[in-house]
N, C-alpha and C positions, 0 to 999 in steps of 0.2 A: 504494500500500500504506500502511496506517495506520502512523503513527510507532511506536505501541506494539508492533506486530508486528515492526517493524525492530529495536526495542530487544531484544525477546525473541530474535530470530534472531541478533543480535550476541552475546548472552550464551551462547546454545547453541553458536555457532561457536567461541568461546573455550574453553568447557568441553569440547567434543569434542576439542580439541587438547590440553588440559591436565586430564585427569581426576584426577590426583593433587592438583592445586591445588584442584579442586572438592571433594575429600574434606577437604582442609585447611580449607576455608572453609565446610564443612557445607551445600553447595548441594543442594537437593532434586532428585531425579531428574526430576520433571516440568518444572522450570525448565531442567534440563540437556538436555531432549529425549530422555531415556531413561536406562537404568541404566548406570552407569559405574564402580561401586566395585570391579570386578574387573579393571580395565584400567590399564595404565601409559601414559605419554606416548610419542608417536612423534616423534622428532626427525630422521627421515630428510629429505634435501633435498626430496623431492617433497611429503611431508606438511607440512613447514615452509612451503614456498612456497605450497601450496594454502590453508593457514590465513591466511597474510598477505594473499594476493590476495582471499580472501573478506571479510576484515575491512576491507580498503581499499575494496572495492566497496560494502560496507554503509555505510561512513562517508560516501562520496559520495552514496549514495542518501538517507541521513538529511539531509545538508546541503542537498540539492536538494528535499526534500519540503515541500509546503505545510503551513502551520501550521493545526491544527484550531482553536486558540484563541491569542490574541495572547501570553499569558503562557507558552506552551509553548516559545517561542524559546530561553530559557536552557537548559531541559532538553535540547532537541534539539541545541543546539550542544555542550553538555557531553558527551552520549553519543556524538555523532559524533566529537568529539576523542578520547574514550577509545578508541573503535574504531580510530581512526587511529593512536593511540599504540601499541596492541598489534599493529598491522600493520607497524610499522617503516617505514623509508624505502625506496621502490621502487628506489633506486639502490644500496642496500646489502643484498644478499641473504645476507650473511654472518652468522655467529653464530646465536643463537636468541632467541626471544621469551620473556622471563621475566615471569611474572605479577606480580612485585613491581617490577621496574625497566624493563620494556619490552625494547627491543632490547639484548641483551648481546652484545658483539662477539666473544666466544670461547665455543664450546660446552663447552670443557674449560678450567678454571682452578683455581687453588689456593684460591679463596675461595667460589666458587658454581658452579652448573651442575648438570645432571641427575645426574651421577655422585655428587655430594654431596647435592643437595637431595632427590632421590627416596628414598634410604634413610632419611634423617633424617625425612622426612615420614611414611613408613610406620611408623617407630618411634613417632612422637609423635602422629600424627593419625588413623591407621586404627584405629577403635574396634572391639572384638570383644565383642559382647553376645549373639550368636546363632550358630547353626551356619552360617548364610549369611555372616555377617561373617567367620567363620574361613575358609570356603571361598574367599571373595573375597581374603583375605590370601594364601592359598596360591596362588591363581591369579596374583596379582601377583608373587609370588616366582618362579613358573614363567615369567613373561613377562620376567624380568630380562635374559636373554641377548638376546632380541629388542630390548629397549630399548637395551642397551649397543651392539648392532650398529647401531642407528639413529644413536646418537651418533657412533660411529666413521665411519659413512657421511657424516655432516654435517661432521665434522672433516676428512676426506679431500677432500670437495668444496670446502671453504673453502681447503684447502691448494693445491688445483689452481688456484684463483684467485689464489694468491700471498698468501693471508691466513693467517698463521701466528702464534700467540702467542709472545711473547718466551720465551727459554729458562728464565728464572727462574720464570715462571708454570707452564710445563710441568713443571719439576722439582718444584714444590710440589704440582701435581696428581698426579704419579706417586708422591710420598711419601704422599699421602692414600690413593691406590688401593692401595699396598702394605700400609698399615696396615689398610685396610678388608678386604682379602682374606686377611690373615695368620691370623686365628683359625680354629680347627677348626670345621666346620659346626655341631656341636651347641653350641658356645660362642660362635657369632657373635651379634652384637647383634640382628640381625633374627630370630634364633631365640629367644634368651633373652627379648627384649622380648615376643615373641609368647606365650611361656610365661607371662610375668607377666600379660598381658592375659587369657589363659584362666583363670588362677588367680583373678583378680579378678571373674570372672563366675560367676553361679550357674547358667548354662546348660549347664555341662559337669561330668560326674563325673570321677573320677581317671583311669579307663580312657580316656575320650574325650580328655582333655587329653594323656595320654601318647601316644596314637596321632597326634594332630594335631601335637604337637611333633616327633615322629619324622618325619612327612611333611615338615615344614618343614626339618628338618635334611637330609633327602634332597634337597630342592630346592636347598639351598645347597651340596651336595656336588660 
């Protein structure tokens, strides 16, 4: 298989696992292998392991691939190492793969992780310029319960391996979660920020904005 095809497959594998990061980085759907703007990340043990295994396999295939031209060696080695980085170490199936720092040892912490990073990314990175953008945002809100369930499943799977974050980390995480869920649905940041995005777009009249914000609040209820 041509090296360029392996590079593309590696990018698509990572994007499929982390669609919210793809939104954050403005990755085009064709590079991602399909539309992703209406999905959240899946951190379940099975999904996490499948992504890591796929990236590890791709890294090895890249490293073993013959060079089309001599000066391709540097590119090949860099991309193979990047794929290996995002695969984590095969002896450590714990934690999750963070698109910023690679293997993060705990899926729930007081400073990063899905329960913090995904809401923040939606607030800041999910642009709303059209009706489809708005529907994608609402679909992502609707997927929150499933995403949280996947984080919980990974947390419990790691705990069964004896891999548990220190109490101070978990207390900090619980403090964030408490503050994140304290607001009434209509006043929650994910709803008020959505309202701001709608107000800043010319694609919606007042009635449409009101209806969409109401649906967002219902999703957060």
